[in-house]
TIMAR-174230 format. One record per residue (C-alpha): x, y, z; residue number from 1. Coordinates in steps of 0.1 Angstrom, whole numbers, m for minus. Example, Ala and Ser with C-alpha at 12.3 -4.5 7.8 and 13.67 -1.06 7.14 Angstrom:
<nodes>
(node (123 m45 78) 1)
(node (137 m11 71) 2)
</nodes>
This chain:
<nodes>
(node (831 1123 m1000) 1)
(node (851 1111 m967) 2)
(node (881 1096 m986) 3)
(node (906 1074 m971) 4)
(node (942 1072 m979) 5)
(node (954 1035 m977) 6)
(node (987 1034 m997) 7)
(node (1004 1060 m1019) 8)
(node (982 1036 m1046) 9)
(node (947 1035 m1031) 10)
(node (922 1060 m1014) 11)
(node (892 1044 m1004) 12)
(node (859 1057 m993) 13)
(node (824 1051 m983) 14)
(node (796 1047 m1011) 15)
(node (797 1073 m1037) 16)
(node (776 1096 m1064) 17)
(node (783 1100 m1098) 18)
(node (788 1134 m1090) 19)
(node (812 1132 m1074) 20)
(node (835 1117 m1099) 21)
(node (846 1146 m1118) 22)
(node (860 1154 m1083) 23)
(node (877 1127 m1073) 24)
(node (895 1134 m1112) 25)
(node (902 1166 m1098) 26)
(node (921 1154 m1068) 27)
(node (944 1134 m1094) 28)
(node (926 1100 m1091) 29)
(node (931 1077 m1127) 30)
(node (906 1054 m1119) 31)
(node (880 1039 m1097) 32)
(node (873 1004 m1085) 33)
(node (833 996 m1075) 34)
(node (831 964 m1045) 35)
(node (798 977 m1036) 36)
(node (771 953 m1058) 37)
(node (743 969 m1071) 38)
(node (705 966 m1055) 39)
(node (726 965 m1018) 40)
(node (710 1004 m1009) 41)
(node (677 1016 m1020) 42)
(node (694 1046 m1024) 43)
(node (727 1035 m1040) 44)
(node (740 1045 m1076) 45)
(node (745 1018 m1099) 46)
(node (779 1011 m1113) 47)
(node (768 1017 m1151) 48)
(node (760 1052 m1134) 49)
(node (799 1056 m1120) 50)
(node (816 1039 m1150) 51)
(node (798 1063 m1174) 52)
(node (804 1096 m1148) 53)
(node (837 1080 m1153) 54)
(node (842 1076 m1188) 55)
(node (830 1113 m1194) 56)
(node (863 1127 m1177) 57)
(node (887 1104 m1192) 58)
(node (890 1075 m1158) 59)
(node (890 1040 m1159) 60)
(node (859 1022 m1138) 61)
(node (863 985 m1132) 62)
(node (837 965 m1107) 63)
(node (846 939 m1086) 64)
(node (813 937 m1064) 65)
(node (818 924 m1025) 66)
(node (790 907 m1007) 67)
(node (793 920 m972) 68)
(node (810 899 m951) 69)
(node (821 870 m978) 70)
(node (855 881 m992) 71)
(node (869 857 m1010) 72)
(node (900 848 m1020) 73)
(node (897 848 m1057) 74)
(node (882 885 m1053) 75)
(node (913 896 m1033) 76)
(node (933 885 m1064) 77)
(node (913 904 m1090) 78)
(node (915 934 m1068) 79)
(node (950 929 m1066) 80)
(node (951 924 m1105) 81)
(node (936 955 m1109) 82)
(node (955 980 m1093) 83)
(node (984 966 m1112) 84)
(node (970 968 m1145) 85)
(node (950 1006 m1141) 86)
(node (967 1037 m1139) 87)
(node (971 1050 m1103) 88)
(node (963 1064 m1080) 89)
(node (933 1044 m1072) 90)
(node (903 1052 m1057) 91)
(node (874 1025 m1044) 92)
(node (843 1023 m1027) 93)
(node (820 997 m1011) 94)
(node (790 1007 m983) 95)
(node (820 1023 m956) 96)
(node (852 1015 m972) 97)
(node (858 983 m954) 98)
(node (854 960 m980) 99)
(node (877 979 m1003) 100)
(node (906 981 m973) 101)
(node (898 943 m967) 102)
(node (911 933 m1005) 103)
(node (938 958 m1001) 104)
(node (949 944 m974) 105)
(node (944 907 m985) 106)
(node (959 917 m1023) 107)
(node (991 929 m1004) 108)
(node (995 903 m978) 109)
(node (1030 886 m1002) 110)
(node (1050 915 m1006) 111)
(node (1042 942 m973) 112)
(node (1048 930 m939) 113)
(node (1014 922 m917) 114)
(node (1025 952 m893) 115)
(node (1029 976 m922) 116)
(node (992 963 m940) 117)
(node (976 965 m902) 118)
(node (991 1000 m895) 119)
(node (980 1019 m927) 120)
(node (945 1006 m926) 121)
(node (945 1014 m892) 122)
(node (955 1047 m894) 123)
(node (927 1054 m926) 124)
(node (903 1040 m899) 125)
(node (899 1005 m908) 126)
(node (906 973 m882) 127)
(node (921 948 m900) 128)
(node (923 919 m875) 129)
(node (896 904 m883) 130)
(node (914 895 m914) 131)
(node (945 893 m903) 132)
(node (949 852 m901) 133)
(node (942 854 m938) 134)
(node (970 881 m942) 135)
(node (996 861 m926) 136)
(node (986 829 m946) 137)
(node (994 852 m980) 138)
(node (960 864 m985) 139)
(node (944 830 m985) 140)
(node (922 818 m964) 141)
(node (938 792 m939) 142)
(node (924 758 m944) 143)
(node (944 742 m914) 144)
(node (957 765 m889) 145)
(node (972 736 m867) 146)
(node (963 753 m835) 147)
(node (987 745 m804) 148)
(node (969 755 m766) 149)
(node (982 765 m735) 150)
(node (966 777 m702) 151)
(node (993 804 m705) 152)
(node (1009 822 m731) 153)
(node (1042 847 m734) 154)
(node (1048 867 m754) 155)
(node (1088 878 m753) 156)
(node (1114 858 m743) 157)
(node (1132 891 m724) 158)
(node (1136 898 m690) 159)
(node (1099 900 m683) 160)
(node (1089 870 m701) 161)
(node (1116 845 m689) 162)
(node (1108 862 m656) 163)
(node (1071 857 m651) 164)
(node (1072 820 m668) 165)
(node (1095 811 m642) 166)
(node (1079 824 m617) 167)
(node (1046 813 m627) 168)
(node (1061 777 m628) 169)
(node (1074 778 m590) 170)
(node (1039 793 m582) 171)
(node (1017 762 m599) 172)
(node (1040 737 m613) 173)
(node (1014 720 m635) 174)
(node (1006 750 m657) 175)
(node (1012 742 m690) 176)
(node (1034 777 m705) 177)
(node (1044 790 m731) 178)
(node (1069 815 m748) 179)
(node (1068 829 m780) 180)
(node (1095 846 m791) 181)
(node (1120 845 m828) 182)
(node (1153 854 m809) 183)
(node (1181 825 m806) 184)
(node (1201 849 m781) 185)
(node (1190 862 m748) 186)
(node (1210 901 m735) 187)
(node (1216 912 m703) 188)
(node (1209 946 m720) 189)
(node (1220 966 m685) 190)
(node (1255 956 m691) 191)
(node (1260 971 m725) 192)
(node (1264 1005 m704) 193)
(node (1294 990 m686) 194)
(node (1307 973 m718) 195)
(node (1306 1010 m735) 196)
(node (1331 1021 m702) 197)
(node (1351 999 m707) 198)
(node (1344 974 m675) 199)
(node (1326 946 m689) 200)
(node (1329 923 m722) 201)
(node (1302 919 m745) 202)
(node (1302 884 m748) 203)
(node (1291 882 m710) 204)
(node (1258 898 m715) 205)
(node (1248 872 m741) 206)
(node (1235 836 m734) 207)
(node (1215 814 m760) 208)
(node (1176 818 m755) 209)
(node (1176 782 m755) 210)
(node (1196 779 m720) 211)
(node (1172 801 m700) 212)
(node (1139 790 m714) 213)
(node (1126 776 m679) 214)
(node (1124 737 m676) 215)
(node (1089 726 m685) 216)
(node (1079 759 m703) 217)
(node (1075 754 m743) 218)
(node (1098 778 m766) 219)
(node (1079 783 m797) 220)
(node (1104 803 m821) 221)
(node (1086 823 m840) 222)
(node (1073 858 m846) 223)
(node (1037 865 m841) 224)
(node (1018 885 m868) 225)
(node (985 894 m847) 226)
(node (961 889 m817) 227)
(node (930 879 m819) 228)
(node (920 882 m777) 229)
(node (881 880 m789) 230)
(node (891 839 m795) 231)
(node (922 836 m772) 232)
(node (942 832 m801) 233)
(node (978 846 m812) 234)
(node (989 846 m850) 235)
(node (1023 837 m858) 236)
(node (1044 843 m887) 237)
(node (1031 817 m913) 238)
(node (996 820 m902) 239)
(node (1002 792 m870) 240)
(node (976 803 m846) 241)
(node (982 798 m807) 242)
(node (958 796 m785) 243)
(node (954 806 m750) 244)
(node (937 806 m715) 245)
(node (958 835 m704) 246)
(node (982 856 m716) 247)
(node (1011 878 m709) 248)
(node (1028 901 m735) 249)
(node (1063 923 m730) 250)
(node (1081 918 m761) 251)
(node (1101 951 m751) 252)
(node (1103 979 m770) 253)
(node (1112 991 m804) 254)
(node (1142 1011 m812) 255)
(node (1140 1033 m843) 256)
(node (1167 1041 m858) 257)
(node (1156 1047 m888) 258)
(node (1135 1078 m871) 259)
(node (1169 1097 m878) 260)
(node (1176 1107 m910) 261)
(node (1215 1089 m919) 262)
(node (1215 1073 m886) 263)
(node (1213 1039 m893) 264)
(node (1244 1038 m928) 265)
(node (1269 1058 m899) 266)
(node (1264 1036 m869) 267)
(node (1297 1018 m861) 268)
(node (1318 1045 m878) 269)
(node (1326 1079 m886) 270)
(node (1330 1082 m848) 271)
(node (1290 1077 m841) 272)
(node (1280 1048 m817) 273)
(node (1253 1039 m791) 274)
(node (1254 1016 m762) 275)
(node (1214 1005 m773) 276)
(node (1230 979 m795) 277)
(node (1248 947 m783) 278)
(node (1275 950 m814) 279)
(node (1281 990 m807) 280)
(node (1288 990 m774) 281)
(node (1326 981 m778) 282)
(node (1333 1006 m802) 283)
(node (1317 1031 m780) 284)
(node (1349 1021 m757) 285)
(node (1367 1021 m788) 286)
(node (1362 1059 m795) 287)
(node (1365 1068 m760) 288)
(node (1403 1056 m762) 289)
(node (1410 1071 m792) 290)
(node (1395 1102 m785) 291)
(node (1422 1129 m773) 292)
(node (1405 1163 m782) 293)
(node (1375 1177 m802) 294)
(node (1340 1175 m798) 295)
(node (1322 1143 m779) 296)
(node (1280 1148 m784) 297)
(node (1256 1126 m759) 298)
(node (1221 1124 m775) 299)
(node (1191 1117 m755) 300)
(node (1156 1119 m777) 301)
(node (1120 1122 m763) 302)
(node (1102 1095 m742) 303)
(node (1093 1070 m734) 304)
(node (1128 1049 m739) 305)
(node (1140 1025 m722) 306)
(node (1166 1036 m690) 307)
(node (1161 1068 m691) 308)
(node (1195 1077 m678) 309)
(node (1215 1056 m699) 310)
(node (1221 1084 m722) 311)
(node (1241 1105 m697) 312)
(node (1257 1072 m681) 313)
(node (1276 1068 m712) 314)
(node (1284 1106 m708) 315)
(node (1297 1103 m673) 316)
(node (1315 1070 m680) 317)
(node (1333 1083 m710) 318)
(node (1343 1116 m692) 319)
(node (1357 1096 m666) 320)
(node (1380 1077 m687) 321)
(node (1393 1112 m704) 322)
(node (1394 1126 m670) 323)
(node (1420 1098 m656) 324)
(node (1440 1099 m690) 325)
(node (1444 1135 m684) 326)
(node (1431 1147 m717) 327)
(node (1392 1156 m706) 328)
(node (1407 1196 m707) 329)
(node (1407 1194 m746) 330)
(node (1373 1174 m751) 331)
(node (1343 1195 m755) 332)
(node (1316 1177 m741) 333)
(node (1279 1179 m750) 334)
(node (1248 1163 m738) 335)
(node (1220 1169 m765) 336)
(node (1188 1163 m741) 337)
(node (1151 1166 m763) 338)
(node (1140 1172 m729) 339)
(node (1137 1194 m704) 340)
(node (1154 1185 m673) 341)
(node (1188 1167 m664) 342)
(node (1171 1137 m650) 343)
(node (1130 1130 m641) 344)
(node (1131 1130 m609) 345)
(node (1146 1156 m588) 346)
(node (1158 1140 m554) 347)
(node (1193 1125 m578) 348)
(node (1199 1162 m596) 349)
(node (1224 1177 m570) 350)
(node (1244 1145 m574) 351)
(node (1245 1143 m616) 352)
(node (1253 1183 m614) 353)
(node (1285 1182 m594) 354)
(node (1298 1156 m623) 355)
(node (1285 1177 m653) 356)
(node (1305 1205 m636) 357)
(node (1337 1176 m631) 358)
(node (1338 1171 m666) 359)
(node (1328 1202 m679) 360)
(node (1297 1192 m697) 361)
(node (1272 1218 m714) 362)
(node (1237 1212 m709) 363)
(node (1215 1212 m742) 364)
(node (1184 1212 m734) 365)
(node (1151 1204 m758) 366)
(node (1178 1199 m788) 367)
(node (1161 1162 m803) 368)
(node (1184 1147 m828) 369)
(node (1164 1143 m863) 370)
(node (1196 1139 m889) 371)
(node (1236 1129 m890) 372)
(node (1263 1130 m916) 373)
(node (1285 1105 m905) 374)
(node (1314 1114 m933) 375)
(node (1308 1152 m927) 376)
(node (1308 1144 m889) 377)
(node (1276 1170 m885) 378)
(node (1247 1164 m866) 379)
(node (1214 1184 m866) 380)
(node (1191 1190 m840) 381)
(node (1156 1205 m839) 382)
(node (1151 1228 m811) 383)
(node (1122 1232 m799) 384)
(node (1122 1258 m765) 385)
(node (1089 1261 m743) 386)
(node (1070 1292 m762) 387)
(node (1095 1293 m792) 388)
(node (1090 1287 m828) 389)
(node (1110 1254 m836) 390)
(node (1147 1257 m852) 391)
(node (1174 1236 m870) 392)
(node (1211 1236 m858) 393)
(node (1238 1220 m870) 394)
(node (1271 1207 m846) 395)
(node (1302 1193 m856) 396)
(node (1315 1166 m835) 397)
(node (1345 1141 m833) 398)
(node (1323 1112 m814) 399)
(node (1287 1112 m811) 400)
(node (1269 1086 m786) 401)
(node (1231 1083 m796) 402)
(node (1203 1071 m778) 403)
(node (1179 1065 m804) 404)
(node (1139 1077 m802) 405)
(node (1115 1044 m792) 406)
(node (1087 1029 m800) 407)
(node (1060 1000 m792) 408)
(node (1068 966 m816) 409)
(node (1044 976 m848) 410)
(node (1028 944 m843) 411)
(node (1020 958 m811) 412)
(node (1008 988 m821) 413)
(node (983 982 m845) 414)
(node (965 954 m824) 415)
(node (938 958 m804) 416)
(node (957 954 m772) 417)
(node (968 991 m777) 418)
(node (962 1026 m766) 419)
(node (964 1052 m787) 420)
(node (1001 1060 m784) 421)
(node (1005 1025 m798) 422)
(node (1009 1008 m759) 423)
(node (995 978 m743) 424)
(node (969 993 m720) 425)
(node (971 984 m688) 426)
(node (959 991 m650) 427)
(node (990 1005 m637) 428)
(node (982 984 m604) 429)
(node (973 950 m611) 430)
(node (991 947 m645) 431)
(node (958 933 m658) 432)
(node (943 948 m693) 433)
(node (920 971 m696) 434)
(node (897 956 m721) 435)
(node (909 918 m720) 436)
(node (903 902 m688) 437)
(node (927 874 m693) 438)
(node (957 894 m703) 439)
(node (983 909 m684) 440)
(node (1012 930 m698) 441)
(node (1046 940 m682) 442)
(node (1078 956 m694) 443)
(node (1086 983 m717) 444)
(node (1056 975 m736) 445)
(node (1031 986 m716) 446)
(node (1014 1022 m709) 447)
(node (1019 1021 m669) 448)
(node (1040 1054 m666) 449)
(node (1070 1035 m648) 450)
(node (1105 1035 m657) 451)
(node (1112 1013 m687) 452)
(node (1141 996 m666) 453)
(node (1151 956 m661) 454)
(node (1145 966 m619) 455)
(node (1112 979 m632) 456)
(node (1109 942 m649) 457)
(node (1123 922 m621) 458)
(node (1097 935 m603) 459)
(node (1061 932 m625) 460)
(node (1067 897 m632) 461)
(node (1059 886 m594) 462)
(node (1031 904 m594) 463)
(node (1015 897 m627) 464)
(node (1026 857 m618) 465)
(node (1005 862 m583) 466)
(node (979 877 m600) 467)
(node (974 851 m628) 468)
(node (976 821 m606) 469)
(node (945 841 m582) 470)
(node (925 846 m618) 471)
(node (924 809 m621) 472)
(node (918 805 m586) 473)
(node (890 823 m594) 474)
(node (899 852 m577) 475)
(node (907 891 m582) 476)
(node (939 907 m580) 477)
(node (960 896 m552) 478)
(node (990 921 m559) 479)
(node (994 954 m576) 480)
(node (1028 972 m583) 481)
(node (1038 1003 m572) 482)
(node (1058 1017 m600) 483)
(node (1093 1006 m588) 484)
(node (1124 1011 m611) 485)
(node (1160 1014 m603) 486)
(node (1188 1034 m627) 487)
(node (1223 1030 m613) 488)
(node (1241 1063 m628) 489)
(node (1269 1054 m636) 490)
(node (1288 1087 m630) 491)
(node (1323 1079 m626) 492)
(node (1341 1043 m626) 493)
(node (1336 1026 m595) 494)
(node (1308 1049 m577) 495)
(node (1269 1050 m585) 496)
(node (1240 1073 m581) 497)
(node (1215 1044 m571) 498)
(node (1183 1059 m580) 499)
(node (1155 1037 m571) 500)
(node (1119 1058 m572) 501)
(node (1079 1047 m581) 502)
(node (1049 1061 m595) 503)
(node (1049 1100 m591) 504)
(node (1092 1101 m588) 505)
(node (1083 1086 m551) 506)
(node (1119 1075 m534) 507)
(node (1122 1035 m532) 508)
(node (1151 1029 m519) 509)
(node (1162 993 m514) 510)
(node (1188 997 m485) 511)
(node (1191 1014 m457) 512)
(node (1205 1049 m460) 513)
(node (1238 1044 m436) 514)
(node (1243 1013 m462) 515)
(node (1236 1028 m495) 516)
(node (1222 1066 m495) 517)
(node (1205 1067 m538) 518)
(node (1207 1106 m537) 519)
(node (1252 1104 m532) 520)
(node (1275 1089 m555) 521)
(node (1290 1054 m534) 522)
(node (1314 1027 m539) 523)
(node (1282 1002 m525) 524)
(node (1263 1008 m554) 525)
(node (1290 1005 m583) 526)
(node (1297 973 m564) 527)
(node (1259 958 m566) 528)
(node (1262 972 m602) 529)
(node (1294 954 m615) 530)
(node (1291 924 m592) 531)
(node (1258 915 m572) 532)
(node (1232 927 m602) 533)
(node (1247 902 m632) 534)
(node (1246 870 m609) 535)
(node (1211 882 m596) 536)
(node (1200 886 m629) 537)
(node (1206 852 m643) 538)
(node (1208 833 m615) 539)
(node (1175 848 m600) 540)
(node (1151 870 m614) 541)
(node (1152 844 m647) 542)
(node (1149 814 m625) 543)
(node (1115 831 m605) 544)
(node (1137 834 m572) 545)
(node (1122 868 m564) 546)
(node (1153 881 m540) 547)
(node (1141 912 m531) 548)
(node (1108 916 m556) 549)
(node (1087 896 m535) 550)
(node (1050 910 m549) 551)
(node (1034 938 m530) 552)
(node (1000 922 m518) 553)
(node (967 943 m522) 554)
(node (957 955 m488) 555)
(node (917 949 m495) 556)
(node (929 911 m505) 557)
(node (954 902 m481) 558)
(node (922 912 m452) 559)
</nodes>
C-alpha cells in the first residue's frame, strides 16, 4: 500500500486488497471509503470483499463510486457527509487515489482556503489545479464564469506590477491591460527603514492604489485563488475567471511571521518590533528613543528575504542614535544572523565591519530565531554551525527587531507556475517562464538568483515590457536582466554604503566612483536615498519613466 496523508482526518491511496484492511486497522484507521466503481479493472476486488474484511476487524466501510473524470457535485457532498459521519481517521481509495483526493478537495471548499487545499493535496502527490474553479466556487461546478479577457493580465499591484503596466503602456498604448490586486493601499517599502530610524514619517510611504494605477489600465480589486495556464486563465476568489493572452506574475513575497513561535502575539509590544511592517516601523523608532541600557537583538532569517540588508540597516541606525545620545556604552547590540556572513557581496563587508566595531556589535552567525516569549523578554535561537549538531539557546532582550522568514505566497507555491521551492520558475535573463511561453514574472516572487529589492524590480519591469512587446510582434526576447539589485545600507544618519551588484555578486555601480564609491560610506548616497529615490519611485518608476533603468538589449537581437 502507498498511503498518502491528505489531512489529520483523511489518508488516500491507490487500489487496496482485502488483505490490506487488517494493516489499515493496525495503523489506526477506523473507516474506509471506496471511490472506485466495481468492475473498473480485471484484477480489482469488489467493494463487498473490502466491506467484509473491514467488518471482521471492526471498521466501517462506505461505497461512493466515482466514474473516472466525472466527479459530480453531489458526489462531493456525499463524501463530505461521510467524513463527518464516519469515525476517524478515514482511509479512502480509488484506482490511483486521485478521485478520493478530488472529492476531499471539493468537500472542503467552503471550510478551507484554496491554497491550503491545493497545498495539502500537492504534498500528497495530487495536483488539484484542474478543479480549482470548482474549489473557488465552494465545491460546485460553475454555471457562469463571467469571463473577462485582456491582452495582458498582471497579478500584483506592487512595485513590479504597476511599473511593468506603465512600461507596457508607454510602448504599446492600445494594449488592453488589467492589474489584479485586492489591496487598497500601495506602500513604498524601502522607506520603512527610514521610518524605523526616525527620518521618514510612515504616512509618507503610502498612497492609495487607485491613485497609482496607470491611465487606461483596468484594476481588478480581487485576490487570485489559482492559475490555469493551459487555459490562459486566472481564477479569482469567488470563481470569477479572467482570461489573458499574456500573463505577468508579481505578487511579491509572503512574510511568514507564524513560523516563529510566539512572535505574532508579541509584535508591537514587549519591546518586539519590525521595520518589515508599516504599522510597526514607528514602534522601532519609539523603542530606540526609549532604550537607555540593556540588550538589543537584531535578527536575520535564512535567505531568501527581500532587501537582505534591511535587518542590519535597522541595527546601524539604532546604534547611531544611541551613539549620538551618549548611551551606546550601556547597550549590548547583538546581531543574530541565520547565515554565515555579514553581507553576501564581500566588497562591501570591510565598510560594514567598521560600523560593527563602532557600535560594539556582537556578530552571532548561524543563529536562527525560532521562538519568542514577549512577556518574559526571551528569544530562542537554533544554532546550526557547520559540521556541528544543532542546539538551542535562550537570549534575554530589552528590545528586539525581527526580520521574519519569507516564502512565496501560498497561491503561487501550490500552482503549476512554481518550481520545487515554490517560486515562479523563470529564465533568469529574459524573465520568461520556463514552461509557459506566454507568462513572465518579476519582483520578489520569481526564482532568479538576484537580490529581492525594489531596485531590482525597477530594472526588471522594462525588461519584461520589452520582451512582451517583442513577443506580440512575433519576435524572440530582445532584452535581458543582469541580476541588478541595490541595497543602500544606512550605516549612520547621513551616510550610506550603496551596494549595487548583479548575478554572482558582480559590482554594477550606477555612478562613477568619484561621485559615489559604493564600497565606502558616503553622504552622496544618503542624499540619493533620502531625497531622490522616493520621488524617482513615485514619479518615474511607477509611471513608466525608465530613468537609469533602460533594458539591456540581447546582443543577438540588437544585431
